[in-house]
MISE-792866 format. One record per residue (C-alpha): residue in three letters; x, y, z. Coordinates in pm, whole numbers, plus 50000, padded with zeros to 5 digits. Each point is the difference from the previous one (the first is absolute). Example, Ala and Ser with C-alpha at 12.3 -4.5 7.8 and 13.67 -1.06 7.14 Angstrom:
ALA512304955050780
SER501375034449934
***
This chain:
MET836431410792807
ALA502394984150253
THR502605026949924
LEU497425027350060
ILE499024984550335
CYS503644997650110
PHE500695035849893
SER496925012250188
ILE501114981850314
PHE503475015249971
LEU498475034949972
PHE497794992650299
GLY503104989450193
LEU501735032649909
ALA497045019650136
VAL500004979650322
GLY503765005650029
SER499405037549981
PHE497534996650286
LEU502524979450200
ASN502545028049961
CYS497415023450150
VAL499434975950291
ILE503754996950065
TYR500495037850000
ARG497065006250230
LEU501144972850238
GLU503285019050022
THR498235032850075
ASP497264984150215
GLN497205012249772
SER496844982349888
PHE500254985749649
LEU496205000149967
ARG499615037349958
GLY501945030249884
ARG501625009549669
SER503464988649896
LEU502725026050060
CYS503625004949904
PRO501944990850319
TYR502345029649944
CYS497975030249884
ARG496624986550124
HIS498335009149670
ILE496864979849926
LEU500734976049715
SER497734999949696
TRP498874968949813
GLN502815004849745
ASP502514995850284
LEU498424967750123
ILE499904977749691
PRO501644967650117
LEU503504995349859
LEU499515024549711
SER499965031950208
PHE503424992250148
PHE501604997949654
ILE498005028549848
LEU501145022450287
ARG503544985649974
GLY499944990050364
LYS499385035150132
CYS497085018450159
ARG498205021749745
TYR499775028750251
CYS503255001050200
GLN502294978549782
LYS501084978750295
SER500914964249908
ILE497304973550035
SER501134968150170
PHE500474969649778
GLN497894981850259
TYR496875012049821
PRO500524984549655
LEU501694969250148
VAL497074992450232
GLU497515005949717
MET501924977449761
ALA500504973050264
THR496315000150089
GLY498954997849636
LEU502344970849933
LEU499004982250322
PHE496305003549924
LEU500594985649656
LEU502154971750137
ILE497394991350264
PHE497275000149734
ASN501974976449777
PHE500864977750296
PHE496584996450162
ILE497715002149698
PRO500864970849767
LEU500325008749632
ASP496884980849902
MET497985020350252
LYS501055034449884
LEU497595000649708
SER497354978850171
ASN498105001350326
GLY502404981750229
THR498894994550359
ILE499115025650261
PHE502774986550224
ASN502675007149738
PHE498935036249987
LEU499755002450379
ASP503594987050015
LEU500995026649749
ILE498485028650201
TYR501394986250326
TYR503584997649871
TRP499765034249839
ILE499015014550338
ILE502754981750187
SER502575010649740
CYS499035036450066
PHE500684995950373
LEU503334983249925
ILE501095027749760
ILE499245026450263
ILE501984980450260
PHE502924995549756
VAL500335037249927
TYR499255013050348
ASP502454976850174
LEU502665007249738
LYS499665037350066
HIS499325001250373
TYR501104966150142
ILE496504995750144
ILE497134976849912
PRO496895019550106
ASP497364981350199
LYS497235018449817
VAL501124981949681
VAL501014965250114
SER497154995050252
PRO497095004249754
ALA501894978049751
ILE500174972550264
VAL496285003250074
ILE499054998749630
THR502224969849939
PHE498714981450306
LEU496365005949902
TYR500674989449642
ASN501644967850119
ILE496934992650213
PHE497745006549701
TYR502164978049777
SER500024971850254
LEU496225000550045
PHE498725006649650
VAL502714989349752
VAL502004970450130
HIS497514990650275
ASN502874989250222
SER501035015950329
LYS503524985549957
PHE500575026749733
LEU499605027650260
ILE502044981150260
GLN502874995849754
PHE500145037549931
LEU499735008450370
PHE502824975750073
SER502155017349737
ALA499205034450139
PHE500644992050366
GLY503064979049917
ALA501625027749795
ALA499135026450261
ALA501404978550282
PHE503224995049803
PHE500465037649962
LEU498975006650358
LEU502824976950107
PHE502455021649804
ILE498695030950179
LEU500404983950341
ILE503524987749924
SER501155033549859
ARG497905021050240
GLY498465017749703
ALA503295008049828
TRP499464977949694
MET496345006849924
GLY496905016350144
GLY496424992050089
GLY498805012149663
ASP502014972449832
VAL498304973950222
LYS496565012849895
LEU501055000249636
VAL501204963750005
PHE496744990650176
LEU498195015749703
MET502314981649760
GLY499154966950165
LEU496275006949961
VAL500465009449634
LEU502434972749894
GLY499394970050224
TRP502414970850024
PRO502474993449838
ASN500015032949806
ILE500675019750318
PHE503274980850032
VAL500945009949644
ALA499215036550072
LEU502085001050319
PHE502914981649838
LEU500015024849710
THR499715029050245
PHE503154990850186
LEU501884989649685
ILE499255031949804
GLY500405021650311
ALA503434984950070
ILE501155005049640
ILE498885036249985
GLY501315007050351
VAL503464987049911
ASP499975020149676
LEU499125032050189
ILE502814993850248
LEU502514993449721
LEU498895031949824
GLY500535019550321
LYS496345010650029
LYS499344979650314
THR501994985450288
LEU499464968750208
LYS498225021750258
SER497755017849749
GLU496264994450013
ILE498434984949688
PRO496204997749969
LEU498834964049978
GLY496475007549879
PRO500875005249631
PHE501804966349990
LEU497064983050171
VAL497575014949750
PHE502204990649705
GLY500324964450133
THR496224998550043
PHE499315008349637
ILE502624975449873
ALA498584972250218
LEU496435008749901
PHE500654996449628
TRP502854975049984
GLY500154983150342
GLY498814966449867
PRO502464997949710
LEU502885011050226
ILE499174972750252
ASN499784974149720
LEU503355011849864
TYR501564996450344
LEU498584964950041
ASP501254990249654
LEU503485011950090
ILE499934979550320
ASN498894969149810
LEU502805005249746
GLY502485002750284
***
């Protein structure tokens, strides 16, 4: 039964990932994602249901449009797979094993839905910034509003403690102020306003000290990959590298494993 539930959630995540690909494409073309049929971006042929089966259609069609034979971007199966795996990981993380086959609490399931929604916003930001070096306001702003409202709800009805909300607000404003300082020092050369809004969202989602873990991992992984790209000759010291994907990656790592990483760090300090 548990295996069937997990498999169903993975399939649901694949379907949501397919929808996220649609959102990303229509953000690029400034179209509404709430209406209109899916089209091939090259030949503009309307896609049938056989062309839109998450993950499977890409491999059945061998990565090419059925109608014009143009190559389909690997973004589509990768986003679908990533969304399916993330949905499954979030389910396993926020719904304890002994609750999966029982009733659990309504707050556990509200957490699940909330983190699924936030993960969708983060996936869109990851892909869009990676492709266009822009974090669109129409994505990050509603994510901030949803997160802020959920933190208010959680403070009032779950933990019954206003300090919970204050702690997350402190993390959000502190992280945003830190990045804003970088912008002022570099005059916008190192990062943009979209990055500030994204780290504000991260602070609201993660709280303290997980926001510190996320930012540390962001700069560490970004530095490693940046140096590798320079050594491979694909970038130079003056090349622009989008920060959003690293911020999103750091957010997910801190969300799932922030606590253990902090404990590991403290253990290493104590050993030293």
